[in-house]
Structure formats: C-alpha cells, structure tokens
N, C-alpha and C positions, 0 to 999 in steps of 0.2 A: 498540353503539346502548342508551340508555336508555328506558325507559318508563315515566312518570308520568302515571296517570289519562289514559291515552288519548294523552298527547304523548311524542313521539318526538323525544330529543334527541340528538347527537352526541355520543361520550365524551370528546372532545377540545375540545368549543365552551365557550365561557365559558358559567356557568352559577350563578346565585344561589342560597342557601342557601333550603332551604325543609325547616325542622327539624320540622315536622309530617306528613310527606307519607314512606311508602315509596317506593323506587325499587327498579327489575327492572331489572337488569343484563343484557345478552346481547353477549357479547364473544368473541373471540379470547383466548388465554392468553398475548398477546406480552408482552415487558418492558416496552413502553410502556403498554399496557392496565394492565396491575398496577401499574406507578408510578403511574397517573391515580386508580386505584381507590382506594390507600393514600392519595392526596392527597386525595380527597374523603372519607376516613375523618379525618385530620386536621384537614380543615374544617368538620366535623360539618354535611355539606351536608344531610341527610337522617334523618327517622327510624328506618328501618330498612333493610338493603340484603340483597336477592336476588340473588346472584350466580349467574349462569348461563352455562356455559363453553361455546364451540361444539364444542372439541375437548377431552380430558384435560388438565388443568391438572395440572401437575409438583408435587412435593411441595416443594420448592424454593420455587416461587412462592406456593404457599398459607401457608409459613413466611413468607416476604414479607408477604402480606398479614394475618395474623396478628402479626405484632410490631406494624405499622403501627397495626391495632385495638387492641392491647394498651397501645402508647404513647399514643393516644386517647383511652383510656377508653373505646372503643364496642366493647368484644369483645361483650356482649348485643346490640348493634344488628345485627350479621351474622347475621343469622336462617338463611337456608340459603345452600347450595354445591352446586351441581349441576353435573355431567359430562352435556353434552346430546349428544354425539356425531351433531351436524349439521354438519360439515364438509364438507358436498357441498351440490350445488344441484339440486333436483329440477324439469328444463322440463315433461317430461310422466309420464304413469303409468307409461312405460315408458321414460324418458330423463332423465339426469342425468349433469351434469358435475362435476369434482373443483373446479373454483377460476374465482373471477371478478377479484375482488382479487389481484393480483400474481402474475396468470397466466403473465405471461412467464418467472417463475421456474422454471417446469415444462413449458416450450414444448419443441415439436420443435427449435428453436435450441438453447436451452437446454443438451439433451440431449446433440445431435448436435455441438455445439462441438469442434473439434479440440485447441483446447488448454484442455478441461476437467480440472480436478483432480479425482483421487481423492474426496477429501473434498468438492468442490462435488457430485460425480454422487452419494454415498451422502446429501448432504442434500436432493436433489432427490427422489430413490428413496422418503427417509422422510417427505417431505410429501406424496408420491402414498400411500403405505402406510396413514398417518394418514386421509385421507381415504376411502379404500377400506374401514379398519378400521370408521370410522364409518357406511359405509354400510351393512355387515353388520350391524352392533348394531341400526341402525334397521331391518334387515331383519328382525333376529331369528332367523338361521340361521348356522351356520358352513358355508361354500361347501367343495366338491372343487374344485380348481386345477387347469388345466392350463395350460400354456404352452411354446411353442418354446424350445430352449436357444440359449444364446450371445449373448442381446441384454437390452434395458432389461427386456424383460417376464420374463424367468426372474429378474432382481435384483429387482424388486416382488413375484414370486410368493416368492422364499423369506424376503424380509423379512414379508410378509403372513402367511405361514404360520408363521412363528416367531413373530409376534405373537398370532395366534390361538391358537396351543399355549399359550403362556404364562397368558394369560386362561383358556383351559379347568384349566391346571393345579390354578390358585386355584378350588376347587369350592364356595366359599362366597360368594365374591366375583364368579364368573364372569358374565358381562353375558350367556351364551349360556343359563343353565340352564333346562334345559326347552324349548330352540328353540320359541318363541310360535311360529315358523313353520309347526309340526306341525299347527296345526289349522285353517291358513290356505289362502294359493292354492298353497302347494306341499305340500301333504298327501302323505302317505306318502313323501316323498324330500326329498333335499338339493337346493340349486340346484348346477348345475355352472357355475363361472366359470371364462370361456375369457379367459385375455390376449394380447392380441396387440401386435406392434410395429407403430407407423408404417410403417416401413422395408418390412414386408412386399407393401405397397401404396402407390406413390408417386402411381401414376396417377390414382384415385380422387377424392382430395379437389382435383382440379386439370380433372376434366370438368365441360364445361358441361353441363345437367342440364335436363328437360322439366317437372316436376313443381313444383306449385304452392309448398308452402313453400321447397322446395330451388330456386327461381328467386327468391324473396323473400329468401332469404339471400346469396344469390350478388349479386345486381344491386343490393339496396335496404341501406339501413342498418338491419339486425334483429338485435337484442339483447336477451337475456334474455325473448324472446317479445313486445317491443314493436318495432314497425316505423314509419321514420321516413320520411315520402313527402312532396317538394317538390310543393308546388301552384301553378298558374298562377292570377293572379287576374284573368285576361283581357284585353284589349286596350284600350290607351288611344289614344281618336282623336288625332291632332295635324295640324298643315298638312301635314307631310312624308308622312303616313298614319298607320298606325296601328304602334304597338311595344311589346311585350311588357312588363306591369307587374312589380312586384318578386315572385320566388318566395315562397309561405308554406309555414313548413314546420310539417306537422303529423304526430302519433303517435298510433298505434292499439295496443292490446293485443288480442294472439290467444290465447286464453283456451280454455277446455276448455268454458265455457259459450258461445260461439260454436258454435251447431249447425252453420252452413255451414262453417265452419273445420275442426272436427271431421269434417265427413263429404268434404271436397273436398282437403284441406290435401296428399293425397298422389295426387292425380288429374293425371293430363297438361295442361296448361294450356289448350289449346282446350276440352276439356270443362268446364275450370272458367268458360272465358270463357260458355259457352252456359249454365251453371246459373245464374251472376249475373243473365243475360237471362232466363231461365225466371222466377228469383225475382222482378224487375222485372215482368213481366208481371202474376204471382199477384198482386203487391201493388197494382198499379194496378185490376186487376180487383177487391179487396176494398174499395178506396177510393172505386172507381166506384160500387159497390154502395151505399156508406155516404151517399154523395151523393144517390143516386136515391133513396134511403128519406126524409131530410130532405126532397128534394124533395114527394115525395109526402104526407108527414105537414103538407104546407102547404097541403092541397085545400082549396077553399073549396064551399059548398053542403051540404047535407044530405041528399041524395038518397040511398036505400037502397043504391046500387052505392059510390058516394064512401064512406058510412058502414063498410060491408063491407071493402074496400079497405083503408080507415085502420085498421080492426081486426087484420086480418090482419098490415101491415106493422109496427103499433106492437111485435108480439113479436120481428120481424124487426131492426127499429132497437134494441130493448134488447139483444137477443144481439149485434149490431153495438157497439154503444157499451163492453159488457163486455168485448169482444175489442181494446179501443182499446188498450191498454197493449201487447199482445202484438205488435199491428200497429205501434206506435212503435219497438218494438225489432225488428220486422223491417226497419224502414224503414232504420234506422241502420245495421244490419249490411250492407244491399244498398248504401249509400252507403260503409261502410267499404270493403267489398270491391271496389266498383266504382272507387273512387281506386286504392288497392292495385293491382289487374289493370290498370290502364289505367297507371300508372307501370312495371309490368314489361312491358306490351306495347310502350310506348315504348323499352324498350332492346333488345326484342328484335327490332324493326324496324328500330331505327336502328344496330344491332350485328350484324344477320343472325344472333341465337343459334340458328335454326332448323337453319341449315347447319351451324353448329359441332357441334351435338349428334348430327344424323344423320351427319356426318362422322367424329365422335370415336367414335362409335357402333361405327362398322365397322371402324375400326381398331382396336379391344378386340376384336371379336369374331371380327377376321381375315376380313372379310367384303369382295368385291370394290368396290374402289374404282373411281368416276364421274368424278372428277377429279382432278388432279393436287394434291398437298399445296403446292407451289409457286406454284400458280393463286391459292390461298385467301390464301396470306402476301401476296402480290403484289397482291391487290385492294386497292384504297385503301377501297373502300365497304365491305368486309367485317371490319366489328369494329375493337376497339381493338389498340392494341398488346399490351397485358395477353391478349387474347383471343389473338391470333397465335402467341402464345410460349407460352399455356398448349396451343394446340393441338399446337405443335411438341414440346413437351417429352412428350404421351403419346404423339406417335409414335415418339419415341425412346424412351422407356422399354419400349413395346409391342413395337418391334421386335425378331427373333429374333436379328439381325444389324443391327449398327450400322452406319451409311450410310460409303458410302468419304469418303476425305479430300477428293476432288473435290466429292463431292455435298454434303457437310459443309459446305464453302467458301460453296458456290452458296445452302444454306440459311442460312448466319448472314449473308453479305451482305445478303441478302431481309430477314431480322430485323432487321438493322439500318436498311436504308434505310426499312423500317414502324415505326422509332423503339424497337427493342426494348432492352430491357438483356438481355447475353447471362450476367450474373453466375449466375443459377439455372442456366443451362444447364452453365456450370461444376462447380456443384456435382452436378448428376445423372450427368455423365460419372463425375465421382470415385464416387459411391453405386454406378452400374450398374458399375464396374471391381473395387470393394472385394464387392461381394454376389456377382457374376460371374452375375448374372439373368438369362436370355436372354428371359425373355416375364413377365409381370404373370402374379401366382396364379391367377387364374382368369378366366374373360371372360364376358360380358353373354349371351352366347347369341345368338339373331337381333334384327335391329335393331329398335329400336321399344321403347318402353314397355311394359313389362310390368305387371301387377297388383301390388300390393302382395305381401310373403312375410310372413314372423315379425316382420322390422324395420318399423317406421312409417319413411316414409320424410321422415328429418330432415335437417337443413342440406345443403349440397351433397356430402354423400359418395356419390349414386348407390347407394341401398341396395343396388339387385338385384345389384350387382355383390360388395357386400360377402357380401349372401345366398348365392351361388353360391360364394364362397369356403367360407362355413361349412360349405354341404352338399358341398362336397368333402372338406372336414376332414374329416367324419364317414363319410362313405360310403366311402372310399378308405381302408381300415385303413392302408397302408402309411405314407400321408402325415403320420398322428399317431403312428408308433410312437416317436416320436424327441423326444415331445411330454413334459417332465416332468409327473409325477404328484403331487399334493400332496392328502394329507387330514390336517387338524390334528387329525382326533379319533382316528386311527389310530396305533398306535405301530410306524409304518414298515411297515405290511401290505402283502400283495402287492397286485399291479396287479389293478384289477375293472372287470369291464366296463363300461362308460359306456351312459347312455340313449341310443339312437338317435332324435338331435334333428331327423332328417330326415320323421318320421311326425308328420305334422299331427295328432296326438291331441288330444283334449278335456281342456282343462286345463292345457295346456301355456303357460307363457308364458316370453317373452324380453325380457329387460331389457337396454336398449344403455347404456354408458356410456363415455365418453371424458375424458383428462383435461385437452383442451383443445377447444375448439370453434371452429373457424376455416373463413372461405369461402374460395376460391382466391385471392382479391387478397391475403386476409394470409399463407398458405400461401406464394404466389410472394414474399413480401416477406421472410419466415423463410428459404426458398431462396435468395434472392440474397445474403442476409447473409453464408450461409455457402460461397456461392461466391465471396465477396469476400475470404476469409479463408485 
C-alpha cells in the first residue's frame, strides 16, 4: 500500500503523477512489488519515496531499486529505506498469526500433502521462519526454543535458530542488541518459545465449543476480528400470509475498546446471554432516568416545592446529559452483541450444538456416555452433515482402539445417509496409522467449561485442552526429555533447567501464535482434500 496525505492507495492500482507530494510505501519485498516501485521511479510519480518493507528486502532487490532510480535520475528522491520486520498480524495483545494473504501456501494441507517436494517444503518453512523472526525482532528478545523431534516443528526450529544466530553474530548490525525486552514485560528472563506441530492434536480444531468468541469463529463469518451477521428485516405481509424479507448482511468489529467483548469473549455462552440482558436492563434504567428528569424540568408553577425539586434535578440532568455519549456507546455495543449473540443462538438451537459440545467433552475426557454415538449421527434434527462428521472424527481420533470393521461400516453408512463426505475420515485413518497414536495427547478433565487458563480462549481451538497439554508437557519431565533445545545466544551449551510454566506467578505472560487461524469447517475442507489424494 501507499500512504499519501492520509490517502491509502493500492500499489498496483492506476495512479496519477503528483510530483510535489512525498509518498510512503508499505509493501512486501516481492518481485511484483519491487517492479512496480521501479516503474513509479521511472514515471516520476512523486516528489520523494519512503520505502518501508514488511520483511527484510534482499540485497539483489535493493540493487534493482537502485538501478531503476539511477536510470530515472531519481536517486536523491529515494529518501529512506526501512526493513520494518512486521510480517505477522497481531489480533490481540496475546495472540498473533503469521499470514493472511496467500495463507494457503503455509496451510496444514500444504505441509502435509503426500506429493510435496523437498524444495516446496523448504520454501514453506522459510516463510514461517521469516514471520517468526519478524515477531521476535518486534518483541525485542532472543527466545529459547523447544520443539518435539521428527516433524515440521523441528524443521522450523532449526531454521529459526540458524537465522537468529546469524543475526547475533554481527554485533554491529544485530537487531537484538541489548535485548530491549530486558526492561519490559519479560524482565530478568528471556521468553521460552515452544513450537508444536498441528499433527500432535487433530481433535481440538474439530471440537464444537461453548464459549462466546469460539462460537462466533465456529458458526459465523469471523475474520481478522470482524464478524458478519445476516439480519432479517422482518416480515412482509401478503395475501398468502407473511413471508420473510431478504436478509441484510451487517459487519461488526470486535476490538479491545469493546469492554463487553474483552470481559465476556471467553465466557460460556449462557453467561454471555445473561450479561447482554443485564447490560440492556442497566441501559434502560439510565435512559428512563433521563426521560424522568426531562419531564420534571417541565414543571409548571412557582411554589416552593416545585422550585426546590427543579433545583435538585437540574444538577442530575446536567450530569445525565454529560454522560450521554457514554450512554450512546453503551447502546451501540448492546445492539452489536444482541445481534451477534442472537445469530449464534440461532445456530445453537437449529443444530443442537449444546448436545455436540457435551458429548465431545465426554469423549475427550473418557467420561461415561449417556447415549449412543450412532443415535446422534442418525438423528436428522441434530446438526448438519459437517457437525456429524466432526463428532465422528473426534470419536475416531480419541478412541484408544479403533472400531471394528463391522462397527466402522455401520458408522460410515449412517454418515453417508446423513450426507457426509468421508474423505476426511480417509485421511484421519492414514494419519492415525502413521503416527500410531492411541489417544489424544491430553484430555479436558471433567465435563463442562472451566475458566480461562493462561491462554485466552481464541478461535475454535478449545484452549483449555491446549492448556492441559502444556501443563502435562512441563509437569511430566519425561514427556519433554525428547524435545530439542535451542538457545541462539549459547555456543551449544549444556541443557538448562526451564522455567516451570505451570506456576501462575505474578508477571508471567503467555503469547499464543499460529501459522494459520482456521475454524472447524475450514480445517475439515483441508482434511477432505488430503483424504482425496
């Protein structure tokens, strides 16, 4: 993008010359973008050029820009060139993703294709490492890296360790000189970076969930903190009766400024519905008070009682009027969350998502099941075909012993009758045979939603499940004995004791990042694609 006097223009759009205006470029250092910058230099579009590259630009590309500037007699116009190291997206204070555009290039499907070439895998790993390097440059700290052996996480760890070491070796130009985090939130310690492969746990992203933010991500169109909701515009009367009008699409931004969102995004949905009603009742009480004061201000007569009452309420009305902007903002947020929560509730009711959530919780915690899995799959009123497929995949993944061939055929017939595509099951069978995993790495514990742990409940990853996994990894030493250890600051030093992350000490922070943020439907699509190969 280019920013000109508060105007944002796409780099590859048609742009008229403005020779007396400076332009700020904010772009990825791709071949196409470099070529377009060179074209702008040749066309003398702007007075001066401030080039900001999202990730580090290579020497060869810098030479291309220099050659174009020299040929266009515009060397002095290229005022500044910056490597910004911002090749990642921060969704929340403790949550980031590595990519948005072209995310399919580093997706689960891309990494796990059976026909992937070594060169393609290297390219994917390089893209992930570049984004992670940018993240740690922005964080201002060199991490200690831990990862399991023998999977993509180890490949990323090796490459990231090498990239960090190379940067630290050049003391004059190191991006980590002094470790700026030393005086910040990680005072007196360096961050521990634990790299995990999605293949360690395929059940979690398929799990139906019960918290507000996770449900929004699962059942609505939720992307980069913006949710889109279809709103019915009411009923239109006709001689034949009433028919629904065309639905209107409305988008809302769920941001850190939204106090209700910050407070309740990790809450179980019933609590959210109750909180919305409480906020609405509070707003109506405040609104009624303003109306009452306005009515009193219109008192007639000049008896002492009326004048005294008028004097007392003038101050109250003045206070109420001064708080009007806050009241209007509260009304906007109430309307927002009423509409969003209603849309979520419609999905819960129509698909019986509470039934799925409770049943999957019992499957994953190995609790006693109160009804047959086949009954839920065969129930035409319980969920969509995708819901049924997700439930069965979780059952298959978490089962210590796979079902017998006879039982499996019975399940498959019920799934096909329900309209399910079995391609994803084909892949899960291959995955389970390859990994020889008899169960998921960790369980939820008792049924029901527990309060948030260290991780925020983001997307549909069932973060309590992830949190339990992390606790086991650091509590049971033998489970991390085989994890590789990288410290880019040390010259292959001995193994060091790690900080015990299960102790909720004051000042500890956990940041959660992922190469790709998908919901269950998007993950199912990737599994199906892999199962068709």
